[in-house]
C-alpha angles and dihedrals in degrees: 000000000000117000113218118230093239090054092052093050090049090054090052088048090054093048091050089052090052088048090055089054098044108047099275101303115121094194134062114255092222106080092195093070101041113125127196114256090214135022114276121261118266090233121050100249116181123206126193137232111283095027091103103024094122090067101026102034126223102301109110094219093050089050093052091048092053091050090053092048089054094054101265117141105189144031136221120207113177091179097050092120091059094055124096118262087246094058091043089054090047091052092047093049093046094049091052091047089052097044092242131142131229118242129195130325127186123257088224114186095173127251090331090081089077095070100014125106101022091064099061087220114155094225092058094046090050091050089050095049091046090051091050087054092050088048092057092060093047089048093055090055092057100028091241128171106185134053126182119238125190115188092210137225129344118272093217095191088069128069115253091248094056091046091053091048089050092052091048096052090049094049092051088057089053090046089057090056096046101040100072088054096048089245125148126211108207116206112221119204106210137200100199092108137358085235092076114099099215109061110138142059095230094049089052091046092054091048091052090050091051094049088049099195134126086228093063117066141133131283102204108202106193094204096053091042093052088052097047105035114352117195084106103178101045094042090047090052092048089056097034099117090058098044113103101159138028130202132194142218130135122238133263103032101019093243135130121312114282094038095091145020103295119106094226092173090062095038092052092044090053094049090047092053092052085064096249111170098169130105126291105206116213096217097167144086132251126267092219128028134228126030092317090057091050092052089049090052094051093044088051090058094048087053094057098035094080114135134145 
């Protein structure tokens, strides 16, 4: 069902009226009685904190409630590990109360990730394993299943095969940490700089096969893969049995669907027809800022979320 822009704005106006009569809060304080303002999306798109702050403000709980009211069923939070335990617990409780899922957060070991796993150096492996252990504790607080791993930059003094073997061995250590807890590290090939080791879907597929663990899969970011290799649907199909998580962003610009060259209506339709029921992370910015930009973003997702 497509939500017309005028209906969305009407919902916001009604919310504002409710806010005026309830001391400024648009949302009920009792999460158990909260109801979505619009139907949920067909696919499980996951916004991130800050995406709707013009409407919801800066409070994490209010932002989650706004997401739920607009039909979103999951959250991404790359920076979860850097949040306080108190905030992690608040996020976890709120997600449970709203019936939402937790998407990916980043296994962020600090600046060492830039040169870490390709080198084979013990100090970087130890840091990675330690961060994986810390990630398990954070995942428990928010009931997370997936955590993003980026192997880092090339170590150009080593042959490509040796670097690949170093990455595989390090990831096996990470998988040993995650497997007992049912957690999955998802490897993300990126396009931010050619210095990054992991850049292509087939390369990531081969590494996942070599690690051979249910806790090591692919994060297929459509934006990055459009930039690095294109041919999205056939290459996604070729890697499908190792893809556990998908992220979104149009190219160029890394904004919402409809702002670039990717035919997201067809891409999403294909993913839907393959039976994918996982999370689709909205790891992108907004074409326009303020409340109008947030309305435009939600409207853009309604336009490409058309499945029978």
